[in-house]
TORBA-255974 format. One record per atom (N, C-alpha, C): residue in one letter; x negated, y negated, z. Coordinates in steps of 0.05 Angstrom, whole numbers. Example, Ala and Ser with C-alpha at 12.3 -4.5 7.8 and 13.67 -1.06 7.14 Angstrom:
> code,xx,yy,zz
> a,-264,114,156
> a,-246,90,156
> a,-264,66,156
> s,-257,45,142
> s,-273,21,143
> s,-258,-1,157
END
This chain:
> code,xx,yy,zz
> i,-538,96,16
> i,-545,75,-3
> i,-521,68,-20
> a,-507,89,-30
> a,-483,84,-46
> a,-463,68,-31
> h,-458,76,-6
> h,-438,62,10
> h,-446,33,16
> n,-471,29,22
> n,-481,1,27
> n,-479,-16,2
> c,-485,-5,-21
> c,-482,-20,-46
> c,-453,-28,-51
> l,-435,-10,-44
> l,-406,-16,-47
> l,-398,-39,-29
> i,-407,-38,-4
> i,-401,-59,15
> i,-412,-86,5
> l,-436,-85,-7
> l,-449,-110,-17
> l,-439,-118,-44
> k,-419,-103,-55
> k,-407,-109,-81
> k,-427,-106,-104
> r,-447,-89,-100
> r,-466,-83,-121
> r,-456,-57,-134
> y,-434,-61,-149
> y,-418,-38,-158
> y,-432,-20,-178
> s,-448,-32,-196
> s,-462,-15,-215
> s,-482,4,-202
> e,-497,-6,-182
> e,-515,11,-167
> e,-500,32,-151
> a,-477,23,-139
> a,-461,42,-124
> a,-452,65,-141
> c,-443,59,-166
> c,-435,80,-184
> c,-457,100,-189
> e,-481,90,-193
> e,-504,107,-199
> e,-510,126,-175
> f,-510,115,-151
> f,-516,131,-128
> f,-494,151,-120
> f,-469,142,-123
> f,-446,160,-118
> f,-447,183,-137
> g,-453,177,-163
> g,-455,198,-183
> g,-476,219,-176
> q,-499,209,-168
> q,-521,227,-160
> q,-514,244,-136
> l,-501,231,-117
> l,-493,245,-92
> l,-473,268,-97
> l,-452,262,-113
> l,-432,282,-118
> l,-444,305,-135
> a,-462,298,-154
> a,-475,318,-170
> a,-491,337,-152
> q,-505,325,-132
> q,-521,341,-114
> q,-503,359,-97
> l,-481,348,-87
> l,-463,364,-71
> l,-450,387,-87
> n,-445,382,-112
> n,-434,403,-129
> n,-454,426,-134
> n,-479,419,-136
> n,-500,439,-140
> n,-507,454,-115
> k,-507,440,-93
> k,-515,453,-68
> k,-498,443,-45
> p,-477,457,-37
> p,-460,448,-15
> p,-477,445,11
> v,-471,424,26
> v,-485,419,51
> v,-464,413,73
> d,-474,412,98
> d,-457,405,121
> d,-452,375,120
> l,-428,366,114
> l,-422,338,111
> l,-427,322,137
> q,-421,335,160
> q,-425,321,185
> q,-454,315,190
> e,-471,334,183
> e,-500,329,187
> e,-510,306,169
> c,-497,303,146
> c,-504,281,128
> c,-489,255,135
> r,-472,256,155
> r,-456,234,163
> r,-437,224,141
> i,-427,244,126
> i,-408,238,105
> i,-380,245,116
> t,-362,226,114
> t,-335,229,126
> t,-321,253,114
> s,-317,252,88
> s,-303,274,74
> s,-307,271,44
> i,-303,293,30
> i,-305,293,1
> i,-285,274,-12
> p,-259,274,-3
> p,-240,254,-14
> p,-249,225,-10
> t,-261,219,13
> t,-271,192,18
> t,-293,185,-2
> l,-311,203,-7
> l,-332,198,-27
> l,-319,192,-55
> h,-300,208,-63
> h,-287,203,-88
> h,-272,176,-89
> k,-260,169,-66
> k,-246,144,-64
> k,-265,120,-68
> e,-288,122,-55
> e,-308,100,-57
> e,-321,99,-84
> f,-326,123,-96
> f,-337,124,-123
> f,-317,112,-143
> a,-292,119,-140
> a,-271,108,-158
> a,-269,78,-155
> e,-272,68,-130
> e,-271,39,-125
> e,-294,25,-140
> a,-318,37,-138
> a,-341,25,-151
> a,-337,25,-182
> l,-328,47,-193
> l,-323,48,-221
> l,-302,29,-230
> f,-281,26,-214
> f,-259,8,-220
> f,-269,-21,-222
> n,-286,-29,-203
> n,-297,-56,-203
> n,-317,-61,-225
> c,-326,-40,-238
> c,-344,-42,-262
> c,-327,-41,-288
> d,-301,-40,-285
> d,-283,-37,-308
> d,-288,-12,-324
> r,-297,9,-311
> r,-302,35,-324
> r,-277,52,-320
> w,-256,45,-334
> w,-229,56,-330
> w,-229,87,-334
> d,-241,95,-357
> d,-240,124,-363
> d,-255,141,-342
> d,-278,131,-335
> d,-294,145,-314
> d,-280,146,-287
> c,-267,123,-281
> c,-252,121,-256
> c,-229,141,-255
> l,-215,143,-278
> l,-193,162,-280
> l,-203,191,-276
> v,-226,198,-288
> v,-237,225,-286
> v,-242,231,-256
> v,-254,212,-242
> v,-261,217,-214
> v,-236,221,-197
> c,-216,204,-202
> c,-190,206,-188
> c,-177,233,-192
> e,-176,241,-218
> e,-162,266,-225
> e,-177,290,-214
> k,-203,288,-213
> k,-219,311,-204
> k,-212,319,-175
> i,-211,299,-157
> i,-205,305,-129
> i,-176,311,-125
> l,-158,298,-141
> l,-129,303,-139
> l,-122,331,-148
> k,-139,344,-165
> k,-134,372,-172
> k,-141,390,-150
> q,-161,382,-134
> q,-170,399,-111
> q,-151,397,-87
> e,-142,372,-82
> e,-124,367,-59
> e,-101,349,-68
> t,-77,357,-62
> t,-54,341,-69
> t,-43,326,-45
> v,-32,302,-50
> v,-22,286,-28
> v,1,300,-14
> s,19,312,-29
> s,42,325,-17
> s,34,348,2
> n,15,364,-7
> n,6,387,11
> n,-9,377,35
> t,-25,356,31
> t,-41,346,54
> t,-23,332,74
> l,-3,318,65
> l,14,303,83
> l,36,320,95
> s,40,344,85
> s,62,361,94
> s,63,364,125
> k,86,355,135
> k,92,357,164
> k,72,343,182
> t,58,322,172
> t,38,309,189
> t,49,286,205
> l,74,277,199
> l,84,253,212
> l,86,257,242
> f,94,281,251
> f,97,286,280
> f,74,304,290
> s,52,304,275
> s,29,321,282
> s,8,304,295
> q,-9,318,311
> q,-32,304,323
> q,-58,309,307
> d,-55,321,283
> d,-78,326,266
> d,-85,301,251
> k,-101,284,265
> k,-109,258,254
> k,-126,261,228
> a,-143,281,228
> a,-161,285,205
> a,-144,291,180
> k,-123,307,183
> k,-106,313,160
> k,-91,288,151
> l,-81,273,170
> l,-67,248,162
> l,-86,229,148
> d,-110,226,159
> d,-130,208,146
> d,-136,217,118
> t,-139,243,114
> t,-144,253,87
> t,-120,247,69
> g,-96,250,79
> g,-72,243,63
> g,-72,214,55
> k,-80,196,74
> k,-81,167,68
> k,-102,161,47
> t,-125,175,49
> t,-146,171,29
> t,-136,180,1
> l,-122,202,0
> l,-112,212,-26
> l,-91,193,-37
> i,-75,180,-20
> i,-56,160,-30
> i,-71,137,-42
> d,-92,128,-29
> d,-109,106,-40
> d,-119,114,-68
> i,-128,139,-71
> i,-138,148,-97
> i,-116,148,-118
> m,-92,157,-110
> m,-69,157,-129
> m,-61,129,-136
> l,-63,110,-117
> l,-57,82,-124
> l,-77,71,-144
> c,-102,79,-139
> c,-123,70,-158
> c,-118,82,-186
> k,-111,108,-186
> k,-105,121,-212
> k,-83,107,-227
> a,-62,99,-212
> a,-39,86,-225
> a,-47,59,-238
> v,-64,44,-223
> v,-73,18,-234
> v,-90,22,-259
> v,-108,43,-257
> v,-125,49,-280
> v,-108,57,-305
> l,-88,73,-300
> l,-70,81,-322
> l,-56,57,-335
> k,-49,38,-318
> k,-38,13,-329
> k,-58,-2,-346
> e,-83,-3,-337
> e,-105,-16,-352
> e,-110,-2,-378
> l,-106,24,-379
> l,-110,40,-403
> l,-85,40,-421
> q,-66,23,-415
> q,-41,20,-431
> q,-25,46,-430
> r,-23,58,-406
> r,-7,83,-403
> r,12,78,-380
> p,31,59,-384
> p,49,51,-362
> p,68,72,-352
> i,77,90,-370
> i,96,111,-362
> i,82,130,-342
> e,57,137,-348
> e,42,155,-330
> e,36,141,-304
> a,31,114,-306
> a,26,99,-281
> a,50,99,-263
> n,74,95,-276
> n,99,95,-260
> n,104,123,-248
> e,98,144,-263
> e,101,171,-252
> e,82,175,-228
> c,59,163,-229
> c,40,165,-207
> c,52,152,-182
> y,63,129,-185
> y,76,115,-162
> y,99,132,-151
> e,115,144,-169
> e,137,161,-161
> e,127,185,-145
> s,105,196,-153
> s,94,219,-139
> s,85,212,-110
> i,74,188,-107
> i,66,179,-81
> i,91,176,-63
> l,111,163,-73
> l,136,158,-58
> l,149,185,-51
> d,149,204,-70
> d,161,230,-64
> d,146,244,-41
> a,119,242,-42
> a,103,255,-21
> a,108,243,6
> i,111,216,7
> i,116,203,33
> i,144,210,43
> n,164,209,25
> n,191,216,33
> n,194,245,42
> n,180,263,28
> n,181,291,35
> n,168,295,62
> n,147,279,68
> n,134,281,94
> n,153,273,116
> y,169,252,111
> y,189,244,131
> y,209,267,136
> s,220,278,115
> s,241,298,118
> s,230,324,130
> e,206,333,121
> e,194,357,131
> e,187,354,161
> s,174,332,167
> s,166,327,195
> s,190,325,214
> s,211,311,204
> s,235,307,221
> s,248,334,225
> g,249,351,204
> g,261,377,207
> g,246,395,226
> e,219,393,225
> e,202,408,243
> e,207,400,272
> q,209,373,276
> q,213,363,303
> q,241,371,314
> t,261,371,296
> t,288,378,305
> t,290,407,312
> n,274,424,298
> n,275,453,303
> n,260,462,328
> l,245,444,341
> l,232,452,365
> l,252,459,387
> d,248,480,402
> d,266,486,423
> d,260,468,447
> e,279,466,465
> e,277,446,487
> e,252,449,504
> p,244,473,512
> p,219,476,528
> p,195,464,514
> q,193,469,487
> q,171,458,472
> q,171,428,472
> q,195,416,468
> q,197,387,468
> q,188,375,495
> k,196,388,517
> k,188,379,543
> k,158,381,547
> k,147,403,537
> k,118,407,539
> k,103,385,524
> q,113,379,500
> q,100,358,484
> q,100,332,499
> k,123,325,511
> k,125,300,525
> k,106,299,549
> r,103,322,563
> r,85,322,585
> r,56,318,576
> e,49,331,554
> e,22,330,544
> e,15,303,531
> k,34,291,517
> k,27,268,502
> k,41,242,512
> g,60,245,530
> g,75,222,538
> g,94,214,516
> p,101,188,513
> p,120,180,493
> p,108,185,465
> t,125,183,445
> t,117,190,418
> t,101,167,406
> e,80,159,420
> e,64,136,410
> e,49,143,384
> q,38,167,383
> q,23,176,359
> q,42,179,336
> h,66,189,342
> h,86,192,320
> h,93,165,309
> l,96,145,326
> l,103,118,317
> l,80,107,300
> e,56,111,308
> e,33,101,293
> e,32,114,265
> n,37,140,265
> n,37,154,239
> n,59,143,221
> y,83,139,233
> y,105,129,217
> y,99,101,206
> i,88,83,223
> i,81,56,214
> i,61,57,191
> e,41,75,193
> e,21,78,172
> e,34,85,146
> m,53,105,147
> m,66,114,123
> m,84,92,111
> q,97,77,129
> q,114,54,120
> q,97,34,105
> k,73,29,114
> k,55,10,101
> k,48,20,73
> f,42,45,71
> f,35,57,45
> f,59,56,26
> k,82,62,38
> k,107,61,21
> k,112,33,11
> a,109,13,28
> a,113,-15,20
> a,93,-23,-1
> l,68,-15,2
> l,47,-22,-17
> l,53,-9,-44
> t,61,16,-44
> t,67,30,-69
> t,91,18,-83
> l,112,12,-68
> l,136,-1,-80
> l,128,-28,-92
> n,111,-43,-78
> n,103,-69,-88
> n,88,-67,-115
> k,69,-48,-116
> k,53,-44,-140
> k,71,-34,-163
> q,89,-16,-156
> q,107,-5,-177
> q,125,-27,-188
> s,134,-45,-170
> s,151,-66,-179
> s,137,-85,-198
> l,111,-90,-193
> l,95,-108,-211
> l,92,-95,-238
> l,88,-68,-238
> l,86,-54,-264
> l,112,-56,-279
> l,135,-51,-267
> l,161,-52,-280
> l,167,-80,-289
> s,160,-100,-273
> s,165,-127,-281
> s,149,-135,-306
> s,125,-125,-308
> s,108,-131,-332
> s,120,-117,-357
> l,136,-97,-352
> l,149,-83,-375
> l,176,-94,-381
> g,184,-116,-367
> g,210,-129,-372
> g,233,-116,-357
> r,227,-97,-339
> r,248,-83,-324
> r,251,-97,-297
> k,260,-122,-299
> k,260,-140,-275
> k,281,-132,-254
> k,304,-122,-262
> k,324,-114,-242
> k,314,-91,-225
> e,301,-71,-239
> e,290,-49,-224
> e,267,-58,-206
> a,251,-77,-216
> a,229,-87,-201
> a,239,-102,-176
> l,261,-116,-179
> l,272,-131,-156
> l,282,-112,-134
> l,295,-90,-143
> l,304,-70,-124
> l,281,-58,-108
> l,259,-52,-122
> l,235,-41,-109
> l,223,-60,-89
> l,222,-86,-97
> l,211,-106,-79
> l,228,-110,-54
> t,255,-108,-58
> t,273,-109,-35
> t,267,-86,-16
> q,263,-62,-26
> q,256,-40,-10
> q,229,-44,4
> s,210,-56,-11
> s,183,-61,0
> s,184,-79,24
> i,199,-101,23
> i,200,-119,45
> i,217,-108,68
> s,234,-89,62
> s,248,-76,84
> s,229,-57,100
> c,209,-47,86
> c,189,-30,100
> c,169,-48,116
> e,162,-71,105
> e,144,-89,119
> e,155,-117,117
> p,174,-124,135
> p,188,-149,133
> p,171,-174,137
> d,148,-171,150
> d,131,-194,156
> d,108,-198,137
> c,107,-182,116
> c,85,-184,97
> c,89,-208,78
> l,71,-227,79
> l,73,-251,62
> l,71,-244,33
> k,52,-227,26
> k,48,-220,-3
> k,73,-208,-15
> y,86,-189,-2
> y,110,-176,-13
> y,133,-196,-14
> r,136,-212,6
> r,157,-232,6
> r,152,-253,-16
> f,127,-260,-20
> f,121,-279,-42
> f,128,-267,-69
> n,120,-242,-74
> n,127,-229,-99
> n,157,-227,-104
> h,171,-221,-82
> h,201,-220,-83
> h,213,-246,-91
> t,204,-268,-77
> t,214,-294,-83
> t,207,-304,-111
> k,182,-299,-119
> k,173,-307,-146
> k,190,-293,-168
> l,197,-268,-164
> l,213,-254,-183
> l,241,-265,-184
> l,252,-272,-161
> l,278,-285,-160
> l,278,-311,-176
> f,258,-327,-173
> f,255,-352,-189
> f,253,-345,-218
> d,237,-325,-225
> d,233,-318,-253
> d,259,-308,-266
> m,277,-296,-250
> m,302,-286,-260
> m,324,-308,-259
> g,316,-332,-252
> g,335,-354,-252
> g,353,-356,-228
> m,346,-340,-207
> m,362,-340,-182
> m,350,-359,-162
> d,348,-385,-171
> d,334,-405,-155
> d,345,-409,-127
> d,371,-410,-125
> d,383,-416,-99
> d,377,-394,-79
> v,380,-369,-88
> v,375,-346,-71
> v,345,-345,-63
> a,328,-351,-83
> a,299,-350,-78
> a,291,-371,-57
> r,301,-395,-61
> r,295,-417,-42
> r,304,-411,-14
> k,328,-402,-11
> k,339,-396,16
> k,324,-373,29
> d,318,-353,13
> d,304,-329,23
> d,276,-337,33
> w,262,-352,17
> w,234,-360,25
> w,234,-378,49
> l,251,-398,50
> l,251,-417,72
> l,261,-403,98
> k,279,-385,95
> k,288,-370,119
> k,265,-354,131
> f,249,-343,113
> f,226,-327,122
> f,204,-344,133
> r,200,-368,122
> r,177,-384,128
> r,181,-404,151
> r,206,-412,156
> r,210,-433,176
> r,208,-423,205
> i,201,-441,223
> i,201,-435,251
> i,228,-440,263
> d,240,-462,256
> d,267,-468,266
> d,280,-489,249
> q,304,-495,255
> q,319,-515,240
> q,332,-534,261
> t,332,-560,255
> t,343,-579,274
> t,373,-575,276
> t,385,-587,295
> t,414,-584,299
> t,431,-598,278
> s,417,-614,261
> s,432,-628,240
> s,444,-608,221
> s,468,-614,212
> s,481,-596,193
> s,469,-599,165
> s,453,-620,161
> s,442,-625,135
> s,421,-604,129
> d,420,-594,104
> d,401,-573,96
> d,378,-586,80
> s,369,-609,90
> s,349,-624,76
> s,321,-615,83
> k,301,-625,67
> k,273,-618,71
> k,263,-625,99
> e,272,-647,110
> e,262,-657,136
> e,270,-638,159
> n,290,-622,155
> n,300,-605,176
> n,284,-578,179
> f,264,-575,162
> f,250,-549,162
> f,221,-553,172
> k,214,-536,191
> k,186,-535,201
> k,176,-508,194
> l,155,-506,178
> l,146,-481,168
> l,123,-469,185
> k,122,-443,186
> k,101,-430,202
> k,73,-435,189
> d,53,-436,206
> d,26,-438,195
> d,18,-413,180
> l,1,-417,160
> l,-9,-395,144
> l,-37,-388,153
> p,-44,-362,151
> p,-72,-354,159
> p,-92,-367,141
> e,-113,-379,153
> e,-133,-394,138
> e,-149,-376,120
> d,-153,-350,128
> d,-171,-332,113
> d,-156,-316,92
> d,-130,-321,88
> d,-115,-306,68
> d,-122,-316,40
> e,-131,-297,23
> e,-140,-305,-4
> e,-117,-316,-21
> d,-93,-310,-14
> d,-69,-320,-29
> d,-56,-344,-16
> r,-70,-356,3
> r,-58,-378,18
> r,-48,-401,0
> d,-63,-408,-20
> d,-55,-429,-38
> d,-30,-423,-53
> l,-26,-397,-60
> l,-1,-389,-73
> l,23,-392,-55
> y,19,-386,-29
> y,41,-389,-10
> y,48,-418,-6
> l,28,-435,-5
> l,32,-464,-2
> l,47,-475,-27
> q,40,-465,-50
> q,54,-473,-74
> q,84,-465,-73
> m,88,-441,-63
> m,116,-431,-60
> m,131,-448,-40
> d,118,-456,-18
> d,131,-474,1
> d,140,-499,-13
> s,121,-511,-28
> s,127,-536,-42
> s,150,-533,-62
> l,149,-511,-77
> l,170,-505,-97
> l,197,-503,-84
> a,198,-487,-62
> a,224,-483,-48
> a,235,-508,-36
> l,217,-524,-24
> l,226,-549,-12
> l,233,-570,-33
> s,219,-570,-56
> s,226,-589,-77
> s,254,-582,-89
> r,259,-556,-92
> r,286,-548,-102
> r,307,-556,-82
> l,300,-554,-56
> l,318,-561,-35
> l,325,-590,-37
> s,304,-607,-40
> s,308,-636,-42
> s,324,-643,-67
> a,319,-630,-89
> a,333,-635,-114
> a,363,-629,-111
> k,368,-607,-97
> k,396,-599,-93
> k,411,-618,-75
> s,397,-628,-54
> s,410,-646,-35
> s,412,-673,-47
END
């Protein structure tokens, strides 16, 4: 019931049922699989999401911190990048979601320093996972490596794990940059956004935030060129850098930020026309 209420965006009811469920589980542990409950971290994540959407910041923070005291991201993610333990990796991703939620809540509670520390903790956990997993993979002796290749084929699962972590890293960097930008630390925010788009070069949202910050910092020419280079399909053979020479890629119709991207297209092209 709690999960269905969350899906239907009936957040207040979802909060009530998640609260009852977790209280019941605390009083009398049960077999989660029999109850078709994915995991305790997932329950806390969904409960926190419901509380967040009800603007119950303090309660949301309590739920986040409760599960994060029981399980830490760094321990859960330890050496999972080259592992086939999907359940452990999924739990790690759920805990990252909870930490991201905690950081946003801390910002809402006017505690930006703690929010920034939360983002740093996520990035440290991801980076440590890279180094620990890589070290473990390097330390395998040759027969073990050959055995792994026979059993699994190419490192397809490793690549999937790496891509997942890159997405979380990009998301965290993007959110951290927005926090620092709101605090007036725009140069640091720009550096983080640059790192974010290097992790996910094709993400419209991160590229938009990067370009918007460049415009806000008065770097109009760089912003315009960067956005149009990202958005255009091709350029005609004409040496002129005018508006008519640019054909932009179509935007996804179902993207909630589509209007913002169209506005950025218009802004970049208008600056281009003004310059020419």
